N, C-alpha and C positions, 0 to 999 in steps of 0.2 A: 502493499500500501505507499504510495507518494505521497507523504505527510504535507508538501508544499500546495497540493491540488486543493482547490475550492471545496467546502465541503460536500455542496451538493453533488460535484463530480466524483468525491471519494464514496459517497455512499451509494450512486450509482455504479461506481467499479465493483463494489464490496455484491450488490446485486446481481450483476452480470458475471463477475468471477465465479460465484457460489452459485449460479441458477436459481437464485432465491423465486423470482417470480416471471412470469412470462407477460409481454405488454397487454395483455387482454384478460388477466387473470382479474377477476373482485378482490380488491383488497379494503380487509374492514382493520380500523386503527384504533387500538386500545388507546385512549387518552385519559389520562389522571388528571392533568393541569399543570404537573411540574413541569420544571424547563426542558427535561430530556423529551417527553413525550407531545409539548406544545411544538417544538421543535421538528419532531417527527411529522407531524400534521401539515407545517409549511412545507417541509421540504419533498415530501411525499406526494402533496399536491401539485407544488411544480413539477415532480416527475411526470405526475400523470397528466399534467395539461401540456407536457411534452411528447405524450405517447409512449413515452417509457415503463409506465404500471399503471393496470386497467382500472374500472371505475372505482370508487373509493366511497367509502360511508364512515362515522365516526361512533363508537362505543364510550360511553361514560359509567361507570360501576361507582354508586354512592352507596360507602359503607357506613353511611350515618353513625361513625364515631365521635364525630368532632363538631358537632351540633351546627352553628351558623356558617364554621367554617368549611364544612363538608358540602352544605347548600353552595356555600360563594364557587367553591371547586365546580359543581355541577354547571352554576350559571355561567360561570366563565368558558366552559367547554363548550357547552350548549352556543353560546354568543361566536365562539369560534368555529362551528360548525355552520352557524348561518353566515359569517362572514366568506367563508371559502364554498359556500353554496352546497354543501354535502349532506345527504342523509344524516339523520342523526338519532341515537337510540340511548335510553337512559333506562339503569336496573337502580332500584334503592332497597339495598338489603339490611335490613338491622343484624349487623355480624354480630356485636353485643348478646343480641336474644339467643341467636344461635349456639355462640358460645356456651352462653350458661344453661341452653338445652342439652348440649353434648358432651359439654366439660373439655371439649379439644383446644388445642393450641390456638391464639386467637389470630397470628398470621398464617396458619395452615387454614382457617375455615375462609379467612377474607382471600385469598389466594385462590383457593378452590372454588370459591362462588362468583368470583371475578372472572374466571375462565369457563365456568359453565355458562354464565351471561354472554359472554364473548362469543361463544359457540353458537347459543340460540340466535344471536343477534347477524351472526355471519348466514345462518340458514336462513333467516327471515330475507336477509339484504338479496343473497342470491335468489331465493323464489322471486322477489321482486323483479330481478333480471331475466328469470329464464335460464338461469344457471344451476346446475347442478350444486349441491352444498360442497361436492369434492372439489371443485373447482378453486372453491376460494382460499385467500390465504388472512390470517390475523397479524397484522404489524403490532409488534409489541417494541418499547424504546429502550431495550437494554443496552448501556454501553460498553466500553473497555472498564471503566470503573465499576459496574456491576460483576463483570466477567471477574476483576481481580480479586473484589472482595469475596465472590464465591469461592474461588480460588484459595484463601486464607482460612474461609471457615472450614473449609474442608481438610486444609492441612492440620488444623486444630483438632476437629470430631472424629480423621481418617475417614477415607473411602479406599476403594480399589484404584489402579492404578490410571484407568479409564476417566474417573471421576476427576483428575487432574486435565482435563481437557477443559472442564467447568461448562459456559453454556454452550451449547450447539447454535449454529448460525438459522438451520432451520431443523426442525423436529416435527413433525407431521404438519397440520397447517399452519403450526406455530414460528412466525419468521422474525427475524432480529436484525434487522439493515443497518443499525448502526453501532454494531459490534466494533468495527475499527475507527471508531471517534470517541472521546472522551466527553464527559459532562461539560468540562470546560470549554471546549470546542463548540459545543451546541451553545451554552450560553454566550460566547462571543457572537454565534451566529445570530441571534435572535437579537442582540445590541446593536448590531450592523441593519440589521435588516428593519430596526426599527429607525433608524440616521436615513436609511434609503426611502422609507415611507415618510419622513418629512419632505421629501423633495421630488417625491413620484407618487401620485394619488394613487395609482392601478396597483402598488404595494398593497397584498391585505397585512393588516396587524391589528391586534386585540389587546386590549389591557383590559386588567380587572376595575372593579370600581376604586380601586387606592392608586391607578396608574400603572399598574407593575406587568411586566411582561409574560409574565408567570406567576401561579400559585406556588408558595412556598408552605410545604408540610411541617410543622413546628416539632411533632414525632421524632423527625428523623435526626434531630440533635441528641435525643435520649439514648443515653449509654446502657438502659438497664434490655436493652434488646441486642440481641446478638449480632446482625448484622449492623446496627449503628455503632454497636462497639466498634468494631472492624473497622467501618466507615471512618470513625472518627480519630480513632489511636493508631490502628497498625498501618493502614494504608497510609496517614500523613507521615508517620515514622519512615516508612519504606519512600518515600517521595522526597522526604530530606536525605536521605542516604543516595537515593539516585532519581534525579528529576524526570527521567524515562523512563521508569519501571513500570508504568500502564502499557507502554509500549512495546517493553523488552519481555513483560510476562506474558502479555498476549502473542508476541510471536511466538514463545514457548509452547503456550496451551494449544498453538494451531500446530506445531510440529509432534505435540502428544496426541492431537487427534488425527493426524495422520496414521499415525501409527494404531491408535484405537480403532480405526476405520479398516486397517489391513487387519489386525487381529479379526473383528469383528467379522469379516467376510471368510477368515480360515473357520472360526469357531462355527460358522452358520453351514459350513461344508461337512463338517463333523458331526451337527446334529443329526443332517441328512443320512450320512454314511455309518455312523456308528451306534445311532440311538433310536430305539423303534418303541413307538406310542403305540400303549393297548387301548388305551382311550385318555379321556381329559386327566386322570388322575393318575394314572399309572405306566410307567416307564420303563424297559429293560436297556442299559447301556451295555452294548456288546462288548467281546471279549477285545477286540482291534480296539477300544479307546486306550489302552494302556500301553500302545504304541506311541501314542503323542507324548510330545514334552509337558513338563508339568503345568508351564503357566498358562499353556492353550487348554489343558484339560480343565484347570481351574475358571477359566471364563465361559467354558460350555457348562460346567456342573452348574455355575450361578445362572446361564439363562433357564436350564431345566428346572432349577428351584423356583427360578421368578415364576414361570409357566405354571409350576404345579401348585404354590402359594397363592392367596386370598390377593386380589390388587393393593390391598391396605398394608399388609405383610412386609417385613424388611428380611431380604435374604441374610443371614447369620454367616459371618465368618467360619464360624465352627462348624457350620450345616456343609459349607462348601468342601472343607477339609475332610470331613467324614466321608463325602462322596470319593475324595481323590484317596483316601486312605483304603479303601475297598479294592486297591488295585496295587499290583507289583509289577515289575518290569515286564515281568512274564506273562502278566493276564491278572482275572478276577483270582482273588484272596478267598476262597470255597469255605464257608461258614461262618464269613464276617458277617455279623448283626448289629446297628445300630438301630436307634432311634431320633431323629434330627425334629427340632422347631417344635416339638410337642406332638405332631400328628402325623408324620412321615417315618416310615420303617424302611431301613436299607437292607437288604439280605443278599448275598453273593455265593455264586457257584461256578461250577465251569462254563453256562452258560451266558455269565454276565451277571452286572449288578440289578435287580429289581429295585424299582422305588415304588411306593403305594401308600395309600394311607392305612394306618396303625391298625384300623378295624379290619381291613381286609387281610392285612399280614396274620392278625390273632385268627382268623377265620380260616386261613387257609393252613396255618400251623396246628391249630387243633383236629381238621382233616387228617393231616398227616401223622397227627400223634396216634390217631382211633386206628389208623391203617397199619400202624408199626405195633400197636399193641394187641392187634385183634388176634386169639387165641387160633392155630390151624385147630381143623377139625379131626377127631379120633377116628 
């Protein structure tokens, strides 16, 4: 990425280099009203006008967490959509009430509801255009800063090697076209746009009721939240040591991502050749699995367990290692049995490693024991 290019050209280069969206694909912009998403709205609107991005719409999710400030965010984004002449979707969701009902983490609930609302808005927008929903894309305003924050967060709590790629440029219909620019880049862009608007009435610019170019969320400064702690403490310390740390770390993460993609392709091939699925709950890992090197075995085991467990479950590293321990370099360890994640049973013999629900394992073992204990006829 050429740092000296104007920001619009840098974003377009990211879109083209990563094949993030086709010129005719509908795009829904998730806009909170902060500096990043406000800049995303302007930049993408200009790209759409130039024919480089398809028809646009905006969606705003009001989490109803900050009273009048939350309502002010919604009013600002609505005004922005009107000024850009874009369809607008708004969802008001009482996140605090949902957290009280479920007892779940506030940020996790807010994120889940936000993306669910965006998916619904994308479906409605595509229907209005007579496009299949699968053709649409959702643009989110994550930047280099967000990606580096994720990197440091994962370095604290731990993750697999692939986790250090941090955010993907594209993940399903979710697209991140701003991952090659920083938050400061976007704020500088908004200030320059404001100067241009003073001299050119055709330049669209929106301010909030206090005259600000974007809405500032005061909770971003709270250090009792993990991300905010990393944002206000760790990243500034790293920037003091190396002012180009955002650029350097993101380049490193892209190298990790390239290797991660290669390993993912290798793992997918092994999943096809060495894993036999009996149903959605049971699979047999064939003896040939033992021939592969342990790092790729570990990745395959993770993918298998991810498929077998519920969507909410986190694959435990101990469970992955239990799968690997069922094999020696020569093949399956016959007689090996283990219980992982409370509900899955592992049992190995010369035919391979069977992974199945614990209830199925117990029923099968009872049948085998009955056969073994049955007395011969006199």
